[in-house]
C-alpha positions as CSV (number, residue, x, y, z in Angstrom):
1,M,104.5,173.4,90.3
2,S,102.2,173.2,93.3
3,T,103.7,172.9,96.7
4,G,100.3,172.0,98.4
5,Y,99.3,168.8,100.0
6,E,96.5,166.3,99.5
7,A,95.3,163.5,101.8
8,G,96.8,160.1,101.3
9,G,95.8,156.7,102.8
10,Y,98.7,156.8,105.3
11,G,99.1,160.5,105.8
12,L,99.7,163.6,103.7
13,V,101.6,163.2,100.4
14,E,103.1,166.3,98.7
15,L,101.9,166.9,95.2
16,D,105.5,167.5,93.9
17,G,106.3,163.8,94.5
18,K,107.7,164.0,98.0
19,V,106.2,162.0,100.8
20,T,105.8,162.8,104.5
21,E,107.7,161.1,107.2
22,R,104.5,159.2,108.2
23,A,104.0,157.9,104.7
24,A,107.6,156.8,104.4
25,E,107.3,155.0,107.7
26,A,104.2,153.1,106.5
27,G,106.1,152.0,103.4
28,R,109.0,150.8,105.5
29,I,106.7,148.7,107.7
30,A,105.0,147.3,104.6
31,R,108.3,146.2,103.1
32,T,109.4,144.5,106.3
33,I,106.1,142.6,106.5
34,T,106.4,141.5,102.9
35,E,110.0,140.4,103.3
36,N,108.9,138.2,106.3
37,K,105.5,137.2,105.1
38,D,106.1,133.4,105.7
39,L,107.0,134.1,109.3
40,F,103.9,136.2,109.9
41,L,101.6,133.8,108.1
42,G,102.8,130.8,110.0
43,A,102.5,132.4,113.5
44,F,99.5,132.9,115.7
45,P,98.8,134.9,118.9
46,A,99.7,133.3,122.2
47,K,96.9,131.1,123.4
48,A,94.5,132.7,125.9
49,E,93.4,130.9,129.1
50,I,90.9,133.6,130.0
51,A,87.6,134.3,128.2
52,I,85.2,137.2,128.6
53,L,81.7,135.9,128.0
54,Y,79.7,137.8,125.3
55,N,76.0,137.2,126.0
56,P,73.8,139.1,123.5
57,L,70.7,138.6,125.6
58,S,72.1,141.2,128.1
59,H,71.3,143.9,125.5
60,M,67.6,143.2,126.2
61,V,67.7,144.3,129.9
62,G,69.5,147.6,129.9
63,G,72.5,146.5,128.0
64,Q,71.9,149.1,125.3
65,Q,71.3,151.9,127.8
66,T,73.4,154.2,129.9
67,F,74.1,153.4,133.5
68,T,72.3,155.7,135.8
69,G,72.5,156.2,139.5
70,E,69.9,158.4,141.2
71,G,69.4,160.2,137.9
72,Q,73.1,160.6,137.1
73,T,73.9,159.3,133.6
74,V,77.1,157.4,133.2
75,G,78.5,156.2,129.8
76,V,76.7,155.1,126.7
77,N,76.2,151.3,126.6
78,N,76.2,149.1,129.7
79,L,77.2,145.8,128.2
80,S,79.8,147.2,125.8
81,E,81.5,149.2,128.5
82,S,81.6,146.3,130.9
83,L,83.2,144.2,128.1
84,Q,85.7,146.9,127.3
85,G,86.7,147.6,130.8
86,I,87.5,144.0,131.6
87,H,89.4,143.5,128.4
88,R,91.4,146.7,129.0
89,A,92.5,145.5,132.4
90,F,94.2,142.4,130.9
91,F,95.3,144.1,127.7
92,E,97.3,146.8,129.7
93,R,99.1,144.0,131.5
94,N,99.9,141.8,128.4
95,I,97.7,139.0,129.5
96,P,96.0,137.2,126.5
97,V,92.2,137.1,126.7
98,D,89.5,136.0,124.2
99,F,85.8,136.9,123.9
100,L,83.6,133.8,124.1
101,H,80.1,133.9,122.6
102,A,77.5,132.3,124.9
103,N,76.6,129.9,122.1
104,D,80.0,128.4,122.5
105,L,79.4,127.4,126.1
106,G,79.6,123.6,126.5
107,T,82.0,123.2,123.5
108,P,85.6,122.1,123.6
109,R,86.6,125.7,122.9
110,A,85.0,126.8,126.2
111,S,86.5,124.0,128.2
112,Q,90.0,125.1,127.3
113,Y,89.7,128.3,129.4
114,K,90.8,128.2,133.0
115,L,88.6,131.3,133.7
116,I,85.4,132.6,132.2
117,I,84.3,136.1,133.3
118,A,80.6,137.1,132.9
119,P,80.2,140.9,132.6
120,Y,76.7,142.5,132.9
121,P,75.1,139.0,133.1
122,V,71.6,140.1,133.9
123,M,69.8,138.1,131.3
124,M,70.9,134.6,130.3
125,S,69.1,131.7,128.7
126,Q,68.6,128.6,130.9
127,P,70.5,126.3,128.4
128,H,73.5,128.6,128.6
129,V,73.3,128.8,132.4
130,R,73.3,125.0,132.6
131,K,76.4,124.8,130.5
132,L,78.1,127.4,132.6
133,I,77.2,125.4,135.7
134,D,78.7,122.3,134.1
135,Y,81.9,124.2,133.2
136,V,82.5,125.1,136.9
137,K,81.5,121.6,138.1
138,E,84.1,120.1,135.9
139,G,86.9,122.3,137.2
140,G,86.5,125.8,135.6
141,T,86.5,129.1,137.4
142,L,83.7,131.6,137.0
143,V,83.8,135.3,137.9
144,S,80.5,137.1,137.6
145,E,79.3,140.7,137.9
146,A,76.0,141.5,139.6
147,R,72.5,140.0,139.2
148,C,73.8,136.9,137.3
149,G,71.0,135.1,135.5
150,W,68.3,137.5,136.9
151,V,66.1,137.1,133.8
152,D,65.8,134.1,131.5
153,E,65.4,134.0,127.7
154,K,61.6,134.2,128.0
155,G,61.7,137.3,130.1
156,F,60.8,135.7,133.4
157,S,62.8,136.8,136.5
158,S,64.2,134.1,138.8
159,P,62.8,133.8,142.3
160,V,66.4,133.4,143.5
161,I,69.2,135.6,142.2
162,P,71.7,134.5,140.9
163,G,69.2,132.7,138.8
164,A,68.6,129.2,137.2
165,G,70.7,127.4,139.8
166,L,73.7,129.8,139.7
167,H,73.2,130.6,143.4
168,E,74.5,127.1,144.2
169,V,77.6,127.7,142.1
170,L,78.2,131.1,143.5
171,G,77.5,130.1,147.1
172,C,75.1,133.0,147.8
173,R,71.8,134.7,147.0
174,E,70.9,138.3,146.6
175,D,69.9,139.9,149.9
176,V,69.5,143.6,149.2
177,L,69.6,145.6,145.9
178,M,70.3,149.3,146.3
179,P,70.7,152.0,143.6
180,I,73.7,154.1,144.2
181,A,74.9,157.6,143.1
182,K,77.3,157.9,140.2
183,T,79.9,155.8,141.9
184,A,80.5,154.1,145.2
185,V,83.2,151.8,146.5
186,I,83.8,148.1,147.4
187,K,86.3,147.7,150.2
188,I,88.5,144.6,150.5
189,T,88.0,143.0,153.9
190,A,89.9,139.7,153.7
191,D,93.2,138.4,152.5
192,H,92.1,135.7,150.0
193,E,93.8,133.6,147.3
194,S,91.3,134.9,144.7
195,I,92.5,138.5,145.0
196,P,96.3,138.1,145.4
197,L,97.1,141.6,144.2
198,L,94.8,143.3,146.6
199,K,95.1,143.8,150.4
200,V,92.6,144.6,153.2
201,G,91.5,148.2,152.9
202,D,91.9,148.5,149.1
203,K,88.9,150.1,147.4
204,L,87.4,149.3,144.0
205,D,85.0,151.7,142.2
206,S,81.5,150.3,141.8
207,L,78.7,151.5,139.5
208,F,74.9,151.6,139.1
209,F,73.8,149.6,142.1
210,E,74.9,147.5,145.0
211,E,73.8,143.9,145.2
212,S,74.6,142.5,148.7
213,F,74.5,138.8,149.4
214,E,73.4,136.1,151.9
215,L,75.9,133.2,152.1
216,L,74.4,129.8,151.5
217,N,77.1,127.2,152.2
218,K,80.2,126.5,154.3
219,T,82.6,127.0,151.5
220,S,81.4,130.6,150.8
221,R,83.7,133.4,151.9
222,V,83.1,137.2,152.0
223,V,86.2,138.9,150.6
224,A,84.8,142.5,150.2
225,E,82.0,144.7,151.6
226,F,80.1,147.8,150.6
227,E,80.4,150.8,152.8
228,S,77.2,149.7,154.5
229,G,79.2,146.6,155.8
230,K,77.1,144.2,153.6
231,P,78.8,141.5,151.6
232,A,79.9,142.8,148.2
233,M,82.2,140.0,146.9
234,V,81.7,136.3,147.6
235,Y,84.0,133.3,146.9
236,S,82.8,129.8,146.7
237,T,83.6,126.3,145.4
238,Y,81.3,124.0,143.3
239,G,82.2,120.5,142.2
240,K,85.8,120.7,141.0
241,G,85.7,124.4,140.3
242,K,85.6,127.8,141.9
243,A,83.5,130.9,141.6
244,L,83.6,134.6,142.6
245,I,80.7,137.1,142.3
246,V,80.9,140.9,142.6
247,G,77.7,142.7,143.5
248,S,78.2,145.6,141.1
249,F,80.0,146.4,137.7
250,P,83.7,146.9,138.4
251,G,84.5,146.3,134.7
252,S,82.4,149.2,133.4
253,A,83.7,151.3,136.4
254,Y,87.3,150.6,135.2
255,F,86.4,151.6,131.7
256,H,85.0,155.0,132.9
257,F,87.3,155.9,135.8
258,G,90.4,153.9,135.5
259,N,90.9,153.1,139.2
260,P,94.1,151.0,139.3
261,T,92.6,148.8,142.0
262,N,89.9,147.7,139.6
263,G,92.6,146.8,137.1
264,K,94.6,144.9,139.7
265,F,91.5,143.0,140.7
266,Y,91.2,141.5,137.2
267,A,94.9,141.0,136.7
268,G,95.1,139.2,140.1
269,L,92.7,136.6,138.7
270,A,95.4,135.4,136.3
271,E,97.9,135.2,139.1
272,W,95.4,133.3,141.3
273,L,94.9,130.6,138.6
274,K,98.6,130.5,137.7
275,I,98.1,131.8,134.2
276,A,101.5,132.8,133.0
277,K,102.0,135.8,130.7
278,P,103.7,134.9,127.4
279,V,105.8,138.0,127.9
280,E,106.4,140.3,130.9
281,V,107.4,143.9,130.4
282,A,108.7,146.7,132.6
283,A,109.4,150.2,131.5
284,A,111.9,152.3,133.4
285,E,110.2,155.6,132.7
286,P,107.2,156.1,135.1
287,G,103.9,156.5,133.4
288,V,105.0,155.2,130.0
289,L,103.0,152.2,128.8
290,V,105.1,149.6,126.9
291,E,102.9,146.9,125.3
292,A,104.4,143.5,124.5
293,R,102.9,140.9,122.2
294,V,104.0,137.5,121.0
295,L,103.2,135.5,117.9
296,E,104.0,131.8,118.0
297,G,105.1,129.6,115.1
298,N,106.6,126.2,114.6
299,G,110.0,126.4,116.4
300,Y,110.0,130.2,116.6
301,R,108.4,133.2,118.3
302,I,108.0,136.8,117.2
303,L,108.3,139.3,120.0
304,F,107.0,142.8,119.7
305,G,107.6,145.8,122.0
306,F,105.5,148.9,121.5
307,N,106.2,152.2,123.3
308,R,102.7,153.7,123.6
309,G,104.0,156.7,125.5
310,E,105.4,160.1,124.5
311,K,108.8,159.6,126.2
312,E,111.8,157.5,125.5
313,T,112.1,154.6,127.9
314,P,114.4,151.7,128.6
315,A,112.3,148.5,128.6
316,R,112.9,145.0,129.9
317,L,111.0,142.2,128.1
318,R,110.9,138.7,129.5
319,L,109.7,136.1,127.0
320,L,108.4,132.7,128.2
321,V,110.0,129.8,126.3
322,S,110.6,126.1,126.5
323,G,113.9,124.6,125.5
324,K,117.5,125.5,126.2
325,A,119.2,127.0,123.2
326,F,117.9,130.0,121.2
327,Q,118.9,132.6,118.6
328,A,117.4,136.1,118.4
329,R,117.7,138.8,115.7
330,E,115.8,142.0,114.8
331,I,113.2,141.3,112.1
332,E,114.0,144.6,110.3
333,T,117.8,144.9,110.5
334,K,118.6,141.1,110.8
335,K,121.1,142.0,113.5
336,D,121.6,139.6,116.4
337,V,119.9,140.6,119.7
338,P,121.6,139.9,123.0
339,F,119.6,138.3,125.8
340,V,120.1,136.5,129.1
341,I,118.2,133.5,130.4
342,E,116.3,133.7,133.7
343,G,114.6,130.4,134.4
344,D,112.1,129.7,131.7
345,R,112.3,133.2,130.2
346,L,114.6,135.0,127.8
347,V,115.3,138.6,128.9
348,F,115.8,141.4,126.4
349,E,116.6,145.0,127.1
350,K,115.8,147.8,124.7
351,T,115.5,151.6,124.8
352,L,112.3,152.4,122.9
353,E,111.7,155.8,121.3
354,P,108.2,157.3,121.6
355,G,105.9,155.4,119.4
356,E,108.6,152.9,118.4
357,V,107.8,149.3,117.5
358,W,110.6,146.7,118.0
359,G,110.3,143.2,116.5
360,V,112.5,140.3,117.4
361,L,112.5,136.8,115.8
362,V,113.4,134.2,118.4
363,R,114.2,130.7,117.1
364,E,114.9,127.5,119.0
365,D,118.4,126.2,117.9
366,G,118.0,123.9,115.0
367,N,115.0,125.7,113.5
């Protein structure tokens, strides 16, 4: 009888009928999901209040190319890496975020978001820009990277950048555009509500070029500068809403270089707009990433904790709830799970093995 191995869909399976630990684990997970299929089918991810705008036109103006700075190539795809960097900043901090197609601007779906972030927004159609302007006017918040609306859908560049009227929303216009070397920095120069996790002197990585600004109205505020001393980040108000523009590409820079300050910049936007995390998580072991996710059903929630690290770590998960009485049990073992109540959150503590996934069903009493 052969004692060799052949590849299986979930790992290596021995030819003599035995299975590897990986295959056995996959089977266990499949059984657990099947046994609880009604719970999973009736639950949905926690609602996001932040949207990252996907604008296909940006592929037409450098979006499919690599960033370059003075001949130094960085990355593979400008638009994709900006999208991924911004998403990563929220994902790592368990903050729900959606991608919003530009065609959905002006729809009820778009209006549900407190914040829309426009990465690499160098080419935008004028109808989309008008809807984005209306979104801010009616109370939404826009955060944009550099050269917003520079080119329209016909390929014409705007005489004023940000283009198509966005300079009025963003409270500034482009002053000087400078190519930079592989990376440069943006220095925080003001304590401001829009950047609550950053302090004066903190530095973000920037990429590709520096777009400095001239302020246009009394509500505009410079909150960060380039090393030249020119304005790099400007806050403004428009109608019932607010706006912030960064004169470079901190999202793509975060994707490539992982500067924690870039991540804190994006995470701070949620705190600024009072966007609560469905679940907060803290790992006791330094450097270990514990991811937490929530599915919400009718009268129940499913809480997941994932140890993404290579070390065991005690973790503390704080689940946002409404109501006063709850029951909690492990999905797999059906055992009751102890918790304490802190304000509007249930607090669970669990030591997670490397790679472990922990699932807890939380029901409101009476469901």
